[in-house]
N, C-alpha and C positions, 0 to 999 in steps of 0.2 A: 504494500500500500504506500503510494507516494503522495496522496492527497486525500481529502475528504470532501463530500458534497457540502456546499455552503448555503445556497438559496437559488431562487429563480429571478430572472429579470425580463421584463416585458417592454418592448418599444411601444411608444404611444405618441400620437399627435396631440392628444389632450389627456395628460396624466391624471388630472383631477377627475374628469368624467370617467375615464376608464378605470382608475383606481376605485372610484365609488361603485362602479358596476361590479368589479370583482369582490369588493368588500361585501356587497349584497349576496353574491353567489356563494361565498365561502363563510358566511356568518362571521365577518371579520371587522376589525377596526382599521381605519385608514389614517395614516400619519403623514405629515408634511416632511418630506425628505430633503427639502432645500433645492434650489436651482430649478424650480417648477416641477420637480419629481415628487412622487408619492410612494408610500410603502403600505402594503396590505398585510395585516397580521391576524391570521385566524384566531378566534378566541379560544378554540379548543386545541390549539397547536401543542404538540408535545415537544417541539424544539423550534429554534429560530430558523431552521432550514425550511420550514413551511411558509416563510414570508415570501412575498413577491414584490420586488422593487419595480415600479412603473416609471420608466425613464422617457423624457421628452426627446423626440427626434423630429427632424423637419420632413423627412421623406414619407410618403404614404405607403400603406401596405400594398404589396403586389405579389402575385403568385400564390401557390398553394401553401396552406398551413402545414409545416413539416414537423413541428414540435407542439404537442398539446397535452393538457391534463384530461384524464378521465375522472368524472365525478360519480359518486354513488348518491342517488337521490334519497331524501327522507321518506318518500312515498312511492306510489306506483307510476307516476308520470311527472313530466317536467313543468306542469302548470305554474307552480310558484316561481320558477326561474324565468319563464316567459313573461309573467306578470311583472317581474323586476327588471325587464329590459332585454333578456336574451331573445334571439331570433331563431326560429325553427328552419333548419336546412334540410333535414331528412328524417322521416319517421322510421321506426323499426320495420325491417322487412326480412323475411326468411331467417337465416341464421344470425343476422345482425339484430340483436335484441335491444339495441340502444338507440337513443336519439342523437342526431348530430345537430348541435346548436352553434351559434356564433355570437361574439360580443359586439358592441357597437362599432368597433373598428374592423370587423370582419374576420377576427381570429376564431377559428373553429375549435370546438371541444365536444366531448361526448358525455352523455348523461345516461347512467344505467339505473334500472329500477332498484328499489330498496331490496336488501337481502337480510334475512335474519342473522343476527350475530355480527353484523358489520355496522360501522358508524357512517353517517352521511359525510360527504365531502370527497376530496381527492383521494384516490387510492393507487393511481399509477401515472407515471409520466411516459408518454408515447413519442417515439422519434422515428420518422421515415428513414429507410436505409436501403442501400443497394445490396449490402451483404450483412444481414442482421447478426449472424453468428460471429463474424469477424468483429463487428462493432461491439457487441456485448462482451466478447472475450477481451477486447482492448480496454474497455472501461472497467471491467472486473479486475484487470491487471493494474489499473491506476488506483481504483478506490476500494479494492477488495470485493468480497461477495462471491456468489456462485452463479453460474450460467445455467438457465433452463431453456432447452431448445424445443421448439414446436415446428411443424412443417413450414410455416411462413413467418414465424417470429422467433426471436431469442430475447430472453429477459435476464436482467441482473437482479438478484435477490440478496439483501443483506449488505449492500455497499456502505462503506463508512459514511455516517452522517445522513444517508438518504432517508427521508422521513416517511415515504410511502411504501406500499407493499411490493410493487414491481416497477422496474425501469425497462420498458418494452421497446425493442427495436423491431419494426415491422417492415417486411420487404415490399418495396414499390419499384415500378419499372423506370420512373422518370428520375433523372439526376437532380441534385441540388443546384440551383442557378442563382439564387439571391440570398442575401443575409436573412437568417432566421429572426423573426420578430420576438420569439421567446427563446431565451438561452439560460443556461445554468452557470453558476459560479462554483469554484472549488477553492478550498484552503489548502495550501501546500504543506508538506511535512518539512521541507527545507526552506531556507530564506529566498531561494531563487528557483525558477522552473527548469533547471538543467535536466533533472531526471525525467520530467515530462517530455521535453524535447528529444532526449535520447530514446524514449519509448516510442516516439513517432508523432508527437504533436508538432504542429507548425507554429512558429512565433509570428504573429501578425503585427503586434505593437508592443513596444517597451513602455514602462510607466512614463507618463508625460510630465508630471509635477507632483507636488505634495497633495494636491486635491484629487489627482488621478494616479494613484500609487499601485495600480495593478497591471498585470500583463494580460494582453489579449492573445489567445491562441486558437487553433482549430484542431479538431481531432482528425483521424485519417480520412473521413468522408467530408471534411470541410465544415463541420458544425462548430460555430464560434462559441468560445467560453472564456470566462475571465478567471485568472488565477491570482490569489492573494497570499502574501507572505503570512506565516503563522502569527497568531496574536500573541503578544507578550504574556507570560505567565507570572504569577506572584504579585 
C-alpha cells in the first residue's frame, strides 16, 4: 500500500447549487470551502472520505459520465430524489434493476431500491474502463484490498480509506476522451509521489503554490486524481 483513499471531488459550474443538490441527495451538510467551492459532508458518514468537494470550473460538462456513485434508496423508488431536483434518465429494464438519474449539471448516477440490512446512501463508486481487471489490480496495488472479478466488471474491496462497499471498474467499448468531472483524491504514504509514478501513474502537474500543494496524476487509463502528502502526526 503506497496511498490511501482520501475523498471525492466534483467539477461544477455552480458549486453552491450543485453542492446543495448533493447535500439533499446524501442527507448531508454543505460547507463553504472558500474560493467559490463547497464541500458536502454526509451526516451519517463514518469517515471524512465520504465528503465530496465541489470545485468551480469554467468549462461545461461534455461527454459521457465515466465516474459515478451508486446510491441505495431508502424506499422502493427514487421519488424523493426526483422531488429534490434529480432528473430521470432511464427506468429499470430487464436485468438493470436500477434507475439512472442525473444532477442539475448532467452528471449521471444510479439509484437502487432499498434492501434489507443495508443503509441508504452511496455504496459503490463506479468507473468506466477499457480493461477492468487491469485497473482494479492496479488500484489494489496502490491502496491495498482484494480484487473480485465478474464477466464485465472487476471490483476492489477493502482498499485503505475507501468508505464504500465496492470500487467497481466496468468494461465499456469507448475510450476516455475528456477530463472526468468526478475524481478521487489519495493521501500518500511518502512525502512525494515517486512510488506512485514508479507503479505506473503519470504526473500531470506538480504542486503550484502553498494554496495548491498537491500533485495531479493519472492512472494507467488516464483517470485524473490528486495526491496529497501525508498529514503531520502528533
